[in-house]
Every structure is written in C-alpha cells, then in structure tokens.
C-alpha positions in Angstrom: 120.0 104.0 27.1 121.1 100.8 28.6 120.9 100.5 32.4 124.1 100.0 34.4 122.8 97.5 37.0 126.0 97.9 38.9 124.8 101.4 39.8 121.4 103.1 41.2 118.7 102.1 38.7 117.0 105.4 39.2 119.8 108.1 39.2 122.7 105.9 37.6 125.1 107.9 39.7 127.9 107.0 42.0 127.4 108.3 45.5 128.8 107.9 49.1 125.4 106.5 49.8 125.1 102.7 50.0 123.1 100.7 47.5 120.4 98.5 48.5 119.0 95.5 46.9 115.6 94.2 47.9 116.7 90.5 47.0 119.3 90.7 49.9 117.2 92.4 52.4 116.3 90.0 55.4 113.3 92.0 56.7 111.5 91.4 53.4 109.3 88.3 53.5 109.2 85.3 51.1 108.0 87.2 48.1 111.4 89.2 47.2 109.8 90.5 44.1 107.1 92.6 45.7 109.5 95.5 46.3 110.1 95.8 42.3 106.6 95.3 41.7 105.5 98.0 44.0 108.3 100.4 42.7 107.1 100.0 38.9 103.6 100.5 39.9 104.3 103.8 41.5 106.4 104.9 38.5 103.5 104.4 36.3 101.1 106.2 38.6 103.6 109.1 38.8 103.7 109.1 34.9 99.9 109.0 34.7 99.5 112.3 36.8 102.7 113.9 35.0 104.4 114.6 38.3 107.4 112.3 38.2 109.6 113.0 41.0 113.0 112.9 39.0 113.9 111.7 35.6 114.4 108.0 35.1 117.1 106.4 33.1 115.1 103.5 31.9 111.7 103.2 30.0 108.6 101.0 30.1 110.5 98.1 28.6 111.9 97.3 31.9 110.1 94.6 34.1 110.1 93.0 37.4 111.8 89.8 35.7 114.7 92.1 34.2 115.4 93.6 37.6 115.1 90.2 39.5 117.5 88.7 36.9 120.1 91.7 37.2 119.7 92.2 40.9 118.7 95.6 40.5 119.8 98.0 43.3 119.0 101.6 44.4 119.9 104.3 46.8 117.5 104.6 49.7 117.3 108.6 49.1 116.3 107.8 45.6 113.8 105.1 46.2 111.9 106.9 48.9 111.0 109.7 46.3 108.6 107.0 44.7 107.1 105.8 48.1 103.3 105.6 48.6 103.4 108.6 50.9 105.0 110.7 48.3 102.5 109.4 45.6 99.5 110.5 47.9 100.8 113.9 48.3 101.3 114.3 44.6 97.8 113.2 43.8 96.5 115.9 46.3 98.6 118.5 44.6 97.1 117.4 41.0 93.6 117.3 42.5 94.0 121.1 44.2 95.2 122.5 40.8 94.0 120.3 37.9 94.5 122.9 35.2 98.1 124.2 36.1 100.3 124.1 33.2 102.2 120.6 33.3 105.4 122.2 31.7 105.2 124.9 34.2 104.8 122.7 37.0 107.5 120.4 35.8 109.9 123.5 35.7 108.7 124.5 39.2 109.3 120.9 40.5 112.7 120.7 38.9 113.5 123.8 40.4 112.3 122.5 44.1 114.0 119.2 43.4 117.2 121.1 42.5 117.0 122.7 45.8 116.3 119.5 47.8 119.3 117.9 46.0 121.7 120.4 47.9 121.0 118.1 51.1 122.5 118.9 54.3 121.9 117.5 57.8 119.1 119.2 59.6 121.2 119.2 63.0 124.7 120.1 61.9 124.1 121.6 58.6 126.8 119.4 57.2 126.5 117.3 53.9 127.0 113.7 53.5 130.3 111.7 53.5 131.4 108.1 53.0 131.4 107.4 56.9 128.3 109.4 57.8 125.4 109.3 54.9 122.3 111.4 55.1 118.8 109.8 55.9 115.4 111.2 55.3 112.6 111.9 57.9 110.3 109.4 56.4 107.4 108.9 59.2 105.1 111.0 61.2 106.2 109.0 64.4 109.6 110.3 63.7 108.7 113.9 63.0 106.7 114.0 66.2 109.5 112.4 68.2 112.0 114.9 66.9 109.7 117.9 67.8 109.3 116.7 71.3 112.9 116.1 72.2 113.7 119.4 70.7 111.1 121.1 72.6 112.0 119.3 75.9 115.7 120.4 75.5 114.7 124.1 74.8 117.4 124.2 71.9 116.6 127.5 70.5 118.6 126.9 67.4 116.6 123.8 66.4 113.5 125.2 67.8 113.9 128.0 65.1 114.1 125.4 62.4 111.0 123.4 63.3 108.5 126.1 64.2 105.4 125.8 61.8 107.4 123.2 59.8 106.6 119.7 58.5 110.0 117.7 58.5 108.7 115.1 56.2 107.4 117.8 53.7 110.5 119.4 53.8 112.5 116.4 53.0 114.6 116.9 55.9 117.7 114.9 56.3 120.0 113.9 59.2 123.1 112.1 60.0 122.5 109.0 62.3 125.4 110.2 64.5 123.6 113.5 65.0 120.3 111.7 65.7 121.9 109.6 68.4 123.4 112.7 69.9 120.4 114.3 70.2 118.4 111.1 71.9 121.3 110.8 74.3 120.9 114.4 75.4 117.2 113.8 75.8 117.7 110.9 77.9 120.2 112.6 80.2 117.8 115.7 80.6 114.8 113.4 81.5 117.1 111.6 84.0 118.0 114.8 85.7 114.4 115.7 85.8 113.5 112.4 87.3 116.2 112.7 90.0 115.1 116.1 90.9 111.5 114.8 91.6 112.8 112.1 93.8 113.0 112.9 97.6 115.1 111.3 100.3 112.2 108.9 101.5 112.0 107.4 97.9 116.0 107.1 97.9 116.1 105.4 101.2 113.2 103.1 100.3 114.9 102.3 97.0 118.3 101.5 98.7 116.3 99.4 101.3 114.7 97.4 98.4 118.0 96.7 96.7 119.3 95.5 100.0 116.2 93.3 100.6 116.7 91.8 97.1 120.4 91.1 98.0 119.4 89.5 101.2 116.9 87.3 99.1 119.6 86.1 96.8 122.0 85.2 99.7 119.1 83.2 101.4 118.6 81.3 98.2 122.2 80.6 97.6 122.3 79.5 101.0 119.6 77.0 100.4 121.2 75.7 97.2 119.7 77.9 94.4 122.7 79.1 92.4 120.8 80.3 89.0 118.6 83.4 88.9 116.8 84.8 86.0 117.3 88.6 85.6 113.7 88.9 84.6 112.4 87.5 87.9 114.8 89.6 90.0 113.7 92.6 88.0 109.9 91.8 88.6 110.6 91.3 92.4 112.5 94.6 92.6 109.8 96.6 90.6 106.9 95.0 92.8 108.5 96.0 96.0 109.0 99.5 94.8 105.6 99.8 93.9 104.5 98.7 97.4 106.6 101.5 98.5 104.9 104.0 96.3 107.8 104.3 93.9 106.9 104.4 90.2 109.8 104.5 88.0 111.4 102.6 85.1 114.0 100.2 86.3 116.6 99.3 83.3 117.3 95.4 83.6 120.9 96.0 82.5 121.7 98.5 85.3 120.1 96.3 87.8 122.3 93.4 86.5 125.5 95.5 87.0 124.5 96.4 90.4 124.0 92.7 91.4 127.3 91.7 89.8 129.1 94.5 91.7 127.4 93.4 95.0 128.3 89.7 94.2 131.8 89.4 92.9 131.4 85.6 92.5 128.3 85.7 90.2 128.6 85.7 86.4 125.9 86.8 83.8 125.0 84.1 81.0 122.9 84.6 77.9 121.0 81.7 76.3 119.6 83.8 73.5 116.5 84.8 75.1 116.8 85.0 78.8 119.7 86.6 81.0 120.6 84.6 84.0 123.0 85.2 87.0 125.0 82.1 87.9 126.8 81.7 91.1 130.0 79.4 91.2 129.7 76.3 93.1 132.0 77.9 95.9 129.6 80.9 96.5 127.9 78.8 99.2 131.0 78.0 101.1 132.2 81.4 100.6 129.0 83.1 102.2 129.3 80.7 105.0 133.0 81.2 105.6 132.3 84.9 105.6 129.5 84.7 108.3 131.9 82.8 110.5 134.9 85.3 110.1 133.5 88.1 111.8 135.3 91.6 111.8 134.0 93.3 114.9 135.8 96.5 114.2 134.3 96.8 111.0 130.9 95.8 112.4 131.1 98.5 115.2 131.9 101.0 112.4 128.9 100.1 110.3 126.7 100.3 113.3 128.0 103.6 114.3 127.2 104.9 110.7 123.8 103.5 110.7 123.0 105.1 114.2 124.3 108.3 112.9 122.1 108.4 109.9 119.1 107.2 111.9 119.6 109.7 114.6 120.0 112.5 111.9 116.8 111.7 110.3 115.0 111.5 113.8 115.8 115.0 114.7 115.1 116.4 111.2 111.8 114.5 110.9 108.6 116.4 111.8 107.1 114.8 114.9 103.7 114.0 115.9 101.6 116.4 117.5 98.6 115.0 119.6 95.5 117.2 118.9 92.8 115.2 120.6 92.8 112.2 118.1 94.8 109.5 116.6 94.2 109.9 112.8 94.9 106.8 110.4 98.4 106.3 109.4 99.8 108.4 112.5 102.3 105.8 113.6 103.9 105.5 110.1 104.0 109.2 109.6 105.6 109.8 113.2 108.7 107.7 112.1 111.5 108.6 109.5 111.9 106.2 106.6 115.4 105.2 107.7 114.2 104.2 111.2 111.3 102.1 109.4 113.7 100.4 107.3 116.3 99.4 110.2 113.3 98.2 112.6 111.9 96.1 109.7 115.2 94.6 108.6 116.1 93.8 112.4 112.5 92.2 113.3 111.8 90.7 109.8 115.2 90.3 108.1 115.6 91.5 104.3 112.3 90.0 103.3 111.3 90.8 99.8 108.3 88.6 99.5 106.5 89.3 102.8 106.8 93.1 102.8 104.4 94.6 104.9 105.7 96.4 108.0 104.1 94.9 111.2 102.9 96.8 114.2 105.9 95.3 116.1 108.1 97.3 113.9 106.2 100.5 114.4 106.2 100.2 118.1 110.0 99.6 118.4 110.3 102.5 116.0 108.2 104.8 118.2 109.9 103.7 121.4 113.3 104.8 120.0 111.8 108.1 118.8 110.2 108.6 122.2 113.6 107.9 124.2 116.2 109.4 121.8 118.4 112.1 123.2 120.4 114.8 121.4 123.2 114.7 124.3 123.7 112.4 127.3 121.3 113.4 130.3 122.9 115.0 133.4 120.9 113.0 135.8 120.6 109.0 135.0 117.8 108.6 137.4 115.4 111.5 135.9 113.7 110.7 132.6 112.7 113.4 130.4 111.2 113.6 126.9 110.9 116.0 124.3 107.3 117.0 123.3 108.4 117.5 119.6 109.4 113.8 119.4 106.1 112.4 121.1 104.9 109.7 118.9 101.3 108.2 119.2 102.1 105.1 120.9 103.5 106.4 124.5 100.6 108.9 124.5 97.9 106.2 123.8 99.5 103.9 126.6 99.4 106.6 129.2 95.9 107.7 128.5 94.5 104.0 128.1 96.1 102.9 131.3 94.8 105.8 133.3 91.3 105.6 132.0 91.3 101.7 132.9 93.2 101.8 136.3 93.5 105.4 137.5 97.0 104.2 138.7 99.6 106.8 139.1 102.1 104.0 140.0 101.6 101.9 137.0 102.1 104.9 134.7 105.2 106.2 136.3 106.8 102.8 136.1 106.1 102.6 132.3 107.4 106.0 131.9 110.5 105.2 133.8 111.1 102.3 131.1 110.4 104.7 128.4 107.1 103.0 127.4 104.6 105.6 128.4 104.5 109.4 128.7 104.6 110.6 132.4 101.7 110.8 134.8 101.9 114.8 134.6 101.6 114.7 131.0 98.6 112.3 131.0 96.9 114.8 133.5 97.7 117.8 131.3 96.2 116.2 128.3 93.1 115.0 130.0 92.7 118.8 131.4 93.1 119.9 127.9 90.6 117.5 126.6 88.2 118.6 129.2 88.8 122.3 128.8 88.3 122.0 124.8 85.3 120.1 125.1 83.5 122.4 127.5 84.7 125.3 125.0 82.9 123.5 122.3 79.9 123.2 124.5 79.8 127.0 125.0 80.4 127.7 121.5 77.7 125.5 120.4 75.3 126.7 123.0 74.4 123.0 123.7 75.8 119.9 125.1 76.4 117.6 122.1 79.6 115.3 121.9 81.4 116.0 118.8 81.0 112.2 117.5 77.3 112.9 117.1 76.6 113.9 113.4 74.0 116.6 112.2 71.0 115.7 110.0 70.3 112.1 111.5 67.6 111.1 113.7 68.5 111.1 117.3 67.2 109.1 120.1 68.0 109.6 123.9 68.1 107.3 126.8 68.1 108.4 130.4 68.9 105.9 133.3 70.5 105.6 136.6 74.1 104.9 137.4 75.2 103.1 140.5 78.9 102.3 141.4 79.7 100.7 144.6 83.5 99.8 144.7 84.3 96.3 146.0 87.8 97.3 147.0 88.4 97.3 150.7 90.2 100.7 150.3 87.3 102.4 148.7 85.7 105.5 150.6 83.2 106.8 148.1 80.4 105.5 145.8 78.5 106.9 142.9 74.9 107.1 142.4 73.8 109.4 139.8 72.1 110.0 136.4 73.4 109.4 132.9 72.0 110.6 129.7 73.1 109.0 126.1 72.2 110.0 122.6 72.0 107.3 119.7 72.0 108.0 116.0 71.0 105.8 112.9 73.3 106.7 109.9 72.6 104.8 106.6 74.6 104.7 103.3 72.1 106.9 101.7 72.0 109.5 104.8 75.4 109.2 106.4 74.9 112.5 108.3 77.2 115.5 108.4 80.5 115.2 110.7 81.4 117.9 113.0 84.8 119.2 113.4 86.8 117.4 116.2 88.1 119.3 119.1 91.7 120.4 118.9 94.5 120.6 121.4 95.7 122.8 123.1 92.5 124.7 123.6 92.3 128.0 122.7 91.4 129.4 126.2 93.5 128.7 129.3 90.7 128.9 131.9 89.7 126.0 134.2 86.9 123.8 132.5 83.4 123.9 133.6 80.2 122.7 132.1 77.6 125.2 131.2 75.3 126.1 134.1 72.1 125.4 132.2 73.3 121.9 131.7 74.8 121.2 135.0 72.2 123.0 137.2 69.1 120.9 137.8 66.1 123.0 138.8 63.8 122.0 141.6 59.9 121.3 140.6 56.9 120.5 142.5 55.0 117.4 141.5 52.2 115.6 143.1 51.3 112.4 141.5 47.9 112.4 143.0 47.2 116.0 141.5 48.0 114.9 138.0 45.1 114.8 135.2 45.7 112.1 132.8 44.5 113.0 129.3 42.2 110.9 127.3 43.8 108.7 124.7 42.1 107.9 121.5 44.6 105.0 120.6 43.3 101.8 119.3 44.9 98.6 120.6 47.6 97.3 118.7 47.1 93.8 117.2 50.2 91.7 117.2 50.8 88.6 115.1 53.6 86.7 116.9 53.0 83.6 114.9 56.3 84.0 112.9 58.2 84.9 116.0 56.8 81.9 117.9 57.9 79.9 115.0 61.4 80.9 115.0 61.6 80.0 118.7 60.2 76.6 118.2 62.7 76.1 115.3 65.6 76.9 117.9 64.2 74.4 120.4 64.0 71.6 117.8 67.6 72.4 116.6 68.7 72.4 120.3 67.0 69.2 121.0 68.7 67.4 118.0 72.3 68.3 119.3 71.9 68.4 123.1 72.7 64.7 123.3 75.8 65.0 121.3 79.0 63.8 122.9 81.2 66.4 121.0 80.0 69.7 119.7 81.3 71.6 116.7 81.3 75.2 116.0 77.9 74.7 113.9 76.0 73.3 116.6 75.0 76.6 118.0 72.9 75.3 121.1 72.4 78.7 122.8 69.4 81.0 121.8 71.9 83.9 121.0 74.3 81.6 118.8 71.5 80.1 116.8 69.8 83.2 115.9 73.1 84.9 115.2 74.0 82.1 112.6 70.7 82.9 110.8 70.9 86.8 110.9 71.2 88.1 107.2 74.5 90.1 106.7 73.6 93.9 106.2 75.6 96.7 104.7 74.0 99.3 107.0 76.6 101.6 108.9 76.7 100.8 112.8 74.8 103.2 115.1 76.5 106.1 116.8 76.3 106.4 120.5 77.5 109.3 123.0 77.4 109.6 126.7 76.8 112.9 127.9 78.4 114.3 131.1 77.2 112.5 134.2 74.9 114.1 137.0 75.4 113.7 140.6 71.5 113.8 141.1 69.5 110.7 141.4 67.4 109.7 138.3 64.0 108.8 140.2 63.1 112.4 140.9 60.7 114.5 138.7 63.3 117.4 138.7 66.1 115.1 137.1 63.7 113.5 134.6 62.3 117.0 133.5 65.7 118.4 133.3 67.0 115.3 131.3 64.2 115.9 128.8 65.0 119.3 128.5 68.8 118.7 127.8 67.8 115.8 125.3 65.2 118.3 123.5 68.0 120.9 123.1 70.5 118.3 121.7 68.0 117.1 119.2 67.0 120.5 118.0 70.8 121.3 117.6 71.7 118.0 115.6 68.3 117.7 113.9 66.2 120.5 113.5 62.6 120.1 113.5 62.6 116.6 114.8 60.2 115.7 117.8 62.5 114.4 120.6 62.3 110.8 121.3 63.5 109.4 124.9 63.5 106.0 126.4 63.5 105.0 130.1 63.3 101.9 132.0 59.8 100.9 133.6 60.3 102.9 137.0 61.7 106.1 135.4 59.0 105.8 132.6 56.4 106.3 135.2 58.0 109.4 136.5 58.4 110.7 133.0 54.7 110.2 132.3 53.7 112.2 135.3 56.1 115.0 133.9 54.2 114.7 130.5 50.7 115.0 132.2 51.8 118.0 134.6 53.2 120.0 131.8 51.6 118.9 128.5 52.1 122.2 126.6 56.0 121.5 126.9 56.3 117.7 127.4 53.0 116.3 126.2 52.5 113.3 124.1 52.1 115.6 121.0 55.4 117.5 121.4 57.5 114.7 123.1 57.6 110.9 122.5 58.4 109.0 125.8 58.9 105.4 125.5 60.2 102.3 127.4 63.4 100.4 126.3 63.3 97.4 124.4 63.6 94.9 127.4 60.6 96.5 129.1 58.5 96.8 126.1 59.2 92.8 125.5 58.2 92.3 129.2 55.0 94.2 128.8 54.0 92.3 125.8 54.6 88.7 127.2 
C-alpha cells in the first residue's frame, strides 16, 4: 500500500488532531532527521518482540531519506505510542511472560487498544473536537502534579478516578482547557490558604514596605533618576519583607501593576529581557508642584484616619506587664506594628535601604502608649496612667532614677511630663521586689540571690561598708558589713540558672529577712586564749622571673615614648594600658557576682565574722553541694577570721573552711 504523506504516516486517517512534522519543529536541534531515525528504530524493536502498538500502513522499505524527502507528518497521539517509555513497558511485559501466545496476546492488545481508542477527557469525560483536541499524560511529573492538585482541592469526583491509578499506564487524556481550569482552581485555593495564614501584623508590615518602596522611588525621581528596573525594585521589596519576617512569593507583574497604579505618570517598557518603569520628564516637576500645593483639609483627614488606626491597635494590643525583669525584645513587643511603622516613618522617613528601627523610634512609641487615653481626662492637672498600657521604658526610667538619686521631686516632674511612672508606682514596685525576694529566701531556706547559679564553684568575700554623706543636709551615715558571692562559669560548665522572682508576690505581708540571717548571735572570743594549731605546710617557692621580665618590658616601652610630643592610641604608657593591649582574648564567660543584704553590725567583730562565715557556708552548700566553703577578707578582718578558725576548729578549722586574703593583700604580702 502506497503511503499518503499528506496524512499521518502511522494511522493514515483524517482526524481533528493537528499533524506535526519534525522538520518544522523549532524545538528540535540542527539534526532534523533524528526524530525519524528514533521512530524507525523503535518500530523495529516493537516488531522484534511482536508487541506492535498498532498496525502500520508502511513496510520495512520506508527509510529516513524517504520521510525527509516527503516531509512525513504524524499525530502526536499516534507517535506517542512508539515512545521510548512505551517500548520499555512492552519489554517488561514480554520478560514477565515470555511463553504467552503471541496471537492471543496480540488479540488482547488489540482489544485493549480498541478500548483506548474510545478516548475522552479525564476531567470532563468528553471527546475531542476541532477546537479542543485531546492530549496524553506523558510524564511522571505531570502524573504527580495532577494528583497533588486534585488532593489539595479535595475534588471527590476526580479523586475517585485517580485512587490507585497510574495515569500514564491508563493512557489518560485531557483537554488543555480542562487542565488550565484545574490549575486556576488550585492557584486560587492556595492563595486563599495563604491569605488565611497571614496575620494583621504581616499585612501592616507589607503595606509599610510598599509605602517605603514608593517613597524610595519618589526620592530617586527627585534626584534625577527616571528609569527603574522592575527586577531591582522587586529585589528591594522582597528583601525588606524578609527583614520583617514575612516570607511569601511576590509576583513581579502584580508589583508592577501596584506601582503603575501608584504613579500615574509612569510607563512600563520591555526591551526583550528586562522590564523597566520609565517616568516622563515632567514627573520630577509634577512631584515638586504637588508638594508645594498642599491641601490642608485633606492632610487633616489623613492624619485623623492614621490616628484612629493607631489608637485602635494600641487599645487592642496586649500590653507589657512588669514581672521583675526586662526580657530581650520587650520594647518591641510592647508596641503594636502600626505604631512602630508610623514612628519609624516620622523619624527615619520611608527608608527602604537602612531599615532597622532605632531606639529613638521605640522610645517615642512607648511614650505614646504610656500617655494615650481612651477619653479626655476630667482634670488637666492630674496625670493618670493605665497599668495595662505601661511599657518597659517609663518603668525603667522611674526605677533607675530612684536608685541613683532617691529624689521624689525628679520622678514626679518626669511623671508630669509623661516620661516616667509615678513616684508611688516606683515605691510599689520596689516593695513588691523586696517582698518577692524575701519570699524566695524563705522558700529556699537560704539567702542566695537568684542571679547565682547552681553547680558552680562559689567564693565569698566579706568586708566593711562605710558611707559618710558629704551633703550638708545629711543627718545619718552607715557603717556596716557586706557579704558578696562570686561564681566562675565556663563554656563547658555554665551552671544551672534559677527561676527569677516574679511580680506581684504571692503573699501580701510586709517583707522581712529570715531571722537566722538578720540576727547576729553574740560570741565570746579572747585572742590571748586561742591555741594556734601546728602547721605542716612547706614554704612556697615562687618564680617571679617571668613577672619581673614583663614589668621591665613595660618600663622600656614607656621610656621609648615618654619623650614623644604627641601620643597615639598605640603608645600605651600607663601600666594598665600596656598590659591590657598584650592580654590575649578569651572566650570564657564573665564571672557572676551578687551582693547579699547588708548588715548594720560592724565587720571587725568576732560575732560578725563568725556569722558571715555561717551565712556563706549555707549559701555555698545550697548552690554547690559538697564544696568546701571559700571566703576572702582584707588583712585586718583576715586576722579576726583566723582567730575564729582557731577557736572553733571543728566547724571553722582549716580542714573544713578555706579563709584567705584578697588579691591586693596577697600581693602586698609577697612583696
């Protein structure tokens, strides 16, 4: 039978489906004959295993040259039956059942082929027509994508058709319009899910970012830049959203439409690769004229709308509650996003490049939240504030100033200006703190500040405290005793942190220290009646050569620069500066120090020294069980402490308690 090359060379039938010629396909490379060669090769291999997909209208006399000469064409649905994928599946069937009767298998295949030939769309269950031909599911990616979209949409009818099915093995077909409709439904569904997951803060920050981008464009136009690449604007916009913790896909086309709607005098242009937004020459003058011609009534309306939005967010925002500490990020969390956006735009302008909100913006925002009122106050002279809207800054200012100055007048003046909490509020917080700390001491059974950690080596220090005020109005002075505790964490052993105190306290009684801490019992100690135990210690041999060499190096360095007329930063003449510049950096954690409540008793008495050693022993045993207590004194108090050790060796002796001098007095004793 002679082939009609004006028809499909495979089926030789006239169908609504379009004919395709490999020689006219632009996607094929320079070797246009490779498609014919691959087709004929697969036909021969199908013949070899006796599993030809369909009857052919030509014999083995047809060659690649004949096809090229006559511009042979085929239907896509016919040609796909001879694809490499179909050939692989046919070989697997042949290998799994090599003794199957070829004639019977051919009849079964013909029967299956007759069913497949009755083709209809997988989605709408309709056949092909001239305007809407059918296409085959021809890849694993497409099979997976269709199942994913149908599962996400929860389309029960389509789900029933794909359960346990392989669309490629079924030779499933579809209309292109039906596939497009499914994809549009899927995209709409995903957009709805994305919108539902976005909270109000993200929406506000996204609007803020667009305003900043528009402001950046306006400033650039005023500076003479009239051409912008859409890709660069898109990058700036996406980066700013990521800084605000908003991760979403921004479509360039929609961003372009928003910008064109915002700037009516801008035009999009396309050079084949890049989309640029071009402003007309009159855009610069138009912006300047618009800034000169100010509509005050419209400005007032805009300000009123902005104030309404911000006030609504302030009253709905969950305020900051002071619980005894100022955790990281408390200032940002105390402000609604709309207020942060507004203060940042006022202070910094719509800055898209330098986007970090400064402390100034946080200060202004917290001052606004602290002073905002739902209604106008009845008395203009009396300032009142809501505890539910008490941000961290006014609380910190009031507590800090009272700790430094103890001045009621300064705090009240700042309170009247809306910068600080009231003096009564400061006293209330301090009373709460003292009560909560004393409650913690009672619960723990020992006086140990919460900053100290468990599981760390602890060292104590006891010394006298003398405060003689120089003010002419001072009427009292303080001469008492202070006990400090020091710990030395490391990266390997950071210690176990303890829970901080929380406000308000659980009990409402007035605070008081435990009696066993505050009461110093009297003791009787005569220095002449003390027996000094024998010591078997050997004298310590010290090698000070290296230390002396470093001191000589400092002297030589200073002599070299002492005659210089002008000194630079690297001169380092002083002892401390010289050794600081030569100190190696360390990754160790800083030491932890805490001052225990003060005593009114003088420190140079045996009773106070003995009681201080008892207090430190209890603190050490609570924080680091099993550790021998270690405490330091200056030289006069060290003498009294040694008398205590010699008087009561069972409880304070050198085998159960380490008493040593501080670093200064040890150095003095050495030299």
